[in-house]
C-alpha positions in Angstrom: -26.7 51.8 -9.6 -24.8 48.4 -9.3 -21.7 48.1 -6.9 -19.3 48.1 -10.0 -20.6 51.6 -11.4 -20.5 53.0 -7.9 -17.1 52.1 -7.6 -16.2 53.1 -10.6 -17.5 56.5 -9.7 -15.6 56.7 -6.4 -11.9 55.4 -8.2 -12.9 58.8 -10.6 -13.2 60.9 -7.4 -10.3 59.1 -6.3 -8.4 59.6 -9.1 -8.8 63.2 -9.3 -7.9 63.7 -5.6 -4.6 61.8 -6.0 -3.0 59.6 -7.9 -1.1 57.8 -5.2 -4.5 57.2 -3.2 -6.2 55.5 -7.0 -3.4 52.9 -6.9 -4.2 52.1 -3.4 -8.1 51.8 -4.1 -7.6 49.5 -7.3 -5.6 47.5 -4.5 -7.9 46.8 -2.2 -10.9 46.4 -4.5 -9.0 43.9 -6.8 -8.4 41.5 -3.4 -12.5 40.9 -2.5 -12.6 39.8 -5.6 -9.8 36.7 -5.1 -10.3 35.8 -1.8 -14.3 34.2 -2.1 -12.5 32.2 -4.6 -10.5 30.6 -2.4 -11.9 30.3 0.7 -16.0 29.5 -0.3 -16.9 26.4 -0.4 -17.6 26.1 -4.4 -13.5 26.5 -4.7 -12.3 24.2 -2.1 -14.3 21.2 -3.6 -13.2 22.3 -7.1 -10.3 19.9 -8.5 -7.0 20.1 -7.5 -5.9 20.9 -10.5 -7.2 24.8 -10.0 -5.4 25.7 -6.9 -2.6 24.0 -8.1 -1.0 27.4 -9.0 -1.3 29.0 -5.5 -0.7 25.6 -3.5 2.0 23.1 -4.0 0.0 19.5 -3.8 2.9 17.8 -1.2 1.4 20.9 1.4 -2.2 19.9 0.3 -1.6 16.3 1.3 0.5 17.1 4.3 -2.5 18.6 5.6 -4.9 15.4 5.0 -3.3 12.5 5.7 -6.2 10.6 4.0 -5.5 12.0 0.6 -4.0 9.6 -2.0 -3.4 9.7 -5.5 -5.5 7.0 -7.5 -3.8 5.2 -10.9 -5.2 2.7 -13.1 -4.4 -1.0 -13.4 -5.3 -2.8 -16.3 -7.4 -5.8 -14.8 -8.1 -7.4 -18.3 -4.3 -7.3 -18.6 -4.0 -8.9 -15.4 -6.6 -11.4 -15.7 -4.5 -12.9 -19.4 -1.3 -13.3 -17.2 -3.3 -15.4 -14.8 -3.9 -13.6 -11.7 -7.1 -12.9 -9.6 -9.2 -10.0 -10.6 -12.4 -9.2 -9.3 -14.1 -9.4 -12.7 -13.1 -13.3 -12.6 -14.0 -13.9 -8.9 -14.9 -17.1 -10.2 -12.0 -18.2 -11.7 -9.4 -21.3 -11.2 -6.6 -19.0 -9.5 -9.3 -17.0 -7.8 -10.6 -19.9 -5.8 -7.1 -21.0 -5.2 -6.6 -18.0 -2.9 -9.9 -18.0 -1.6 -8.5 -21.2 0.1 -5.4 -19.1 0.8 -6.5 -16.2 2.5 -8.9 -17.6 4.6 -7.4 -19.1 7.8 -4.8 -15.6 7.1 -8.1 -13.4 7.7 -9.1 -15.9 10.7 -5.9 -15.3 12.4 -6.1 -11.2 11.5 -9.7 -11.0 13.1 -9.5 -13.4 16.3 -10.3 -11.8 19.8 -10.3 -13.1 23.1 -7.5 -15.9 23.9 -7.1 -16.8 20.0 -6.0 -12.9 19.1 -2.6 -12.4 17.5 -0.6 -9.0 18.4 -0.4 -7.8 14.7 -2.1 -10.3 13.1 -3.4 -7.7 9.9 0.4 -7.4 9.5 1.2 -10.4 6.6 4.4 -10.7 5.3 4.6 -13.1 2.3 8.4 -14.0 1.7 10.0 -17.2 0.5 13.9 -18.7 1.0 15.6 -18.3 -2.2 14.5 -15.6 -5.2 12.4 -16.9 -7.9 9.5 -18.5 -6.0 6.7 -16.8 -6.5 6.5 -14.3 -3.5 5.5 -11.1 -5.1 2.9 -13.3 -7.7 1.5 -14.2 -4.5 1.5 -11.1 -2.3 -0.4 -9.1 -5.2 -3.0 -12.0 -5.8 -3.2 -12.5 -2.3 -4.1 -9.2 -1.8 -6.7 -8.5 -4.3 -8.4 -11.6 -3.0 -8.2 -9.9 0.4 -10.3 -7.0 -1.3 -12.5 -8.4 -2.8 -14.3 -9.6 0.9 -17.1 -7.3 1.9 -15.6 -6.5 5.4 -12.2 -5.7 4.7 -9.7 -3.1 3.3 -6.3 -4.0 2.1 -2.9 -2.2 1.3 0.0 -4.1 -0.2 2.8 -2.6 0.7 6.3 -3.3 -1.4 8.5 -4.2 0.8 11.1 -6.1 -1.1 13.2 -2.7 -1.4 16.2 -3.8 -3.1 14.4 -4.7 -6.0 10.8 -3.7 -6.3 8.7 -5.7 -8.6 5.3 -5.2 -7.0 4.2 -1.6 -9.6 5.7 -3.3 -12.3 3.3 -6.7 -12.0 0.7 -4.4 -12.1 1.9 -2.7 -15.1 2.3 0.8 -13.1 5.0 3.2 -13.2 8.0 3.4 -10.4 6.5 5.5 -7.0 8.1 7.2 -4.3 7.2 5.0 -1.4 8.0 3.3 1.8 12.0 4.1 2.1 11.2 7.5 1.2 9.0 8.2 4.0 12.0 6.4 6.4 14.3 8.0 5.0 12.6 11.6 6.0 12.3 12.9 1.9 8.5 12.5 2.3 6.7 13.7 5.4 3.2 12.3 5.4 2.5 8.8 4.7 -0.9 10.0 2.2 1.4 11.6 -0.4 3.0 8.1 -1.6 -0.1 5.7 -0.6 -1.8 4.8 -4.2 -5.7 4.1 -4.5 -6.4 1.5 -7.5 -9.9 0.9 -9.5 -9.8 -2.0 -7.5 -11.9 -0.3 -4.7 -10.7 -1.8 -1.4 -6.9 -2.4 -2.3 -4.3 0.6 -1.9 -0.4 0.2 -2.4 2.2 1.6 -0.6 5.1 1.3 -3.1 8.6 0.1 -2.1 10.1 3.8 -3.3 13.6 4.8 -4.3 16.5 2.5 -3.3 18.6 3.2 -0.1 21.6 2.5 1.5 20.5 2.1 4.9 17.4 0.4 4.1 18.0 -2.4 6.7 18.7 0.3 9.6 15.7 2.5 8.3 13.6 -1.0 8.9 14.4 -1.7 12.2 14.5 1.9 13.1 11.4 3.6 15.5 10.3 5.3 12.6 9.4 1.9 10.9 7.7 1.1 14.2 5.9 4.7 14.3 4.7 4.1 10.4 3.7 0.4 10.8 1.5 1.5 14.2 -0.3 3.9 11.8 -1.0 1.9 8.7 -1.9 -0.9 11.2 -4.4 1.2 13.6 -6.0 3.8 11.4 -8.4 1.4 10.0 -9.3 -1.5 12.3 -10.6 -3.4 9.3 -7.7 -2.9 7.3 -5.2 -6.0 6.5 -1.7 -4.9 5.5 0.1 -7.6 3.1 4.0 -6.9 2.7 6.0 -8.3 -0.3 9.1 -8.9 1.7 12.7 -9.4 0.2 13.6 -13.3 0.2 14.8 -14.1 3.6 18.2 -16.2 2.8 19.4 -13.5 0.7 18.7 -10.0 2.1 19.0 -9.0 6.0 16.0 -6.8 5.5 13.1 -9.8 5.8 14.6 -10.6 9.0 14.0 -7.4 10.4 10.6 -6.5 9.1 9.3 -10.2 10.2 10.2 -9.2 14.0 6.9 -6.4 13.0 4.8 -9.3 12.0 1.7 -10.8 13.0 1.6 -13.4 10.4 4.1 -14.8 7.7 3.2 -16.7 4.4 6.6 -18.6 3.1 6.2 -19.3 -0.7 7.9 -23.0 -1.6 8.6 -23.4 -4.7 7.7 -27.2 -5.8 10.6 -29.1 -6.9 13.4 -27.0 -6.3 13.3 -25.6 -2.5 15.0 -28.0 -0.6 13.8 -29.2 2.8 17.5 -28.0 4.6 17.0 -24.5 2.6 13.2 -24.7 3.9 14.5 -25.6 7.1 16.8 -22.5 7.4 14.4 -20.3 6.3 12.3 -21.0 9.1 14.4 -20.7 11.5 15.3 -16.8 10.3 11.9 -15.9 11.4 11.2 -17.7 14.7 10.0 -14.6 16.3 6.7 -14.4 14.2 3.6 -16.1 16.3 1.9 -17.8 13.0 3.9 -19.1 9.8 2.3 -20.6 6.9 4.1 -22.2 3.5 2.1 -22.1 0.0 3.1 -24.5 -2.4 4.0 -22.6 -5.9 4.8 -24.2 -9.2 3.1 -27.4 -8.3 2.2 -30.2 -11.1 0.1 -32.2 -9.7 -2.9 -30.6 -7.0 -1.8 -30.0 -3.5 -4.4 -31.4 -0.4 -7.1 -28.3 0.1 -6.6 -26.9 -4.1 -8.5 -26.4 -6.5 -8.4 -27.5 -10.2 -5.1 -28.5 -10.1 -3.3 -25.7 -9.7 -1.1 -26.8 -6.9 -1.6 -24.3 -4.8 -1.7 -25.5 -1.0 -1.2 -23.7 2.3 -0.4 -25.4 5.9 0.4 -24.2 9.4 4.7 -24.2 9.8 4.5 -26.2 13.1 8.4 -26.9 14.1 7.9 -30.6 14.2 6.6 -30.1 11.2 9.1 -28.3 9.7 11.9 -30.4 10.7 9.7 -33.3 7.9 9.5 -31.0 5.2 
């Protein structure tokens, strides 16, 4: 006789003895039937949607900081608008960013006397808006993610005018500001994994009127320590606001090990560049990328006009 048949017989006997007892037995009989589906290994491995009715998604992510959501970047579209993609690794733009990223990676991984504190925290900025900093930050992050030995986190830190997700064809999401404001308990809840294997994104999140104070807070220090140290091979690229337009960029620069300043050819003046460099004196390493040049810069490929160089004090005066 099966277990169900035995249970049915037992239920019938209890019903004959007492209607109330039968109700209790039915409840105790139903409980074991549900419990294995929640705690057994096969159910734990099921897709999150299967358990969403019982457990909120935020609670699941908060209990496991490594969990993040996946998003799909249209890589064909990205290539068509002239950006770096893994499928076209030998394109002219990909070659340009191979040159640009190399000294940054060397600084990020340096050890011994040449080691740079927070060298894996790289901020990409410009003196003024419209010089191509977001374009540079995204391409730099994608190019670095194509390396064999590094994973990359691209952080949209331009919290006043976020554009990373828009450039990638993605919808706005919660992110950095929501974490710092305490509206998101766990960083993993807002990290976005992408279909570029080693690239993740931390969006800027919702605008906040106290963005500067949040970026300068102890919470920001703890967040940077968390994302910089959780994976020692991770490079974190920050798309920052222009340094001469907002105070957020100057605050963010105090946390960085390297800063890349995007300079627009035939537009950014020497005086503007000197002023921008003066606002980020606290960062040990500053490099410059020449953008939108009509002629090939030293060290660049195919005439795209992207160049790079260390922004030493004496050289910045001559810029």
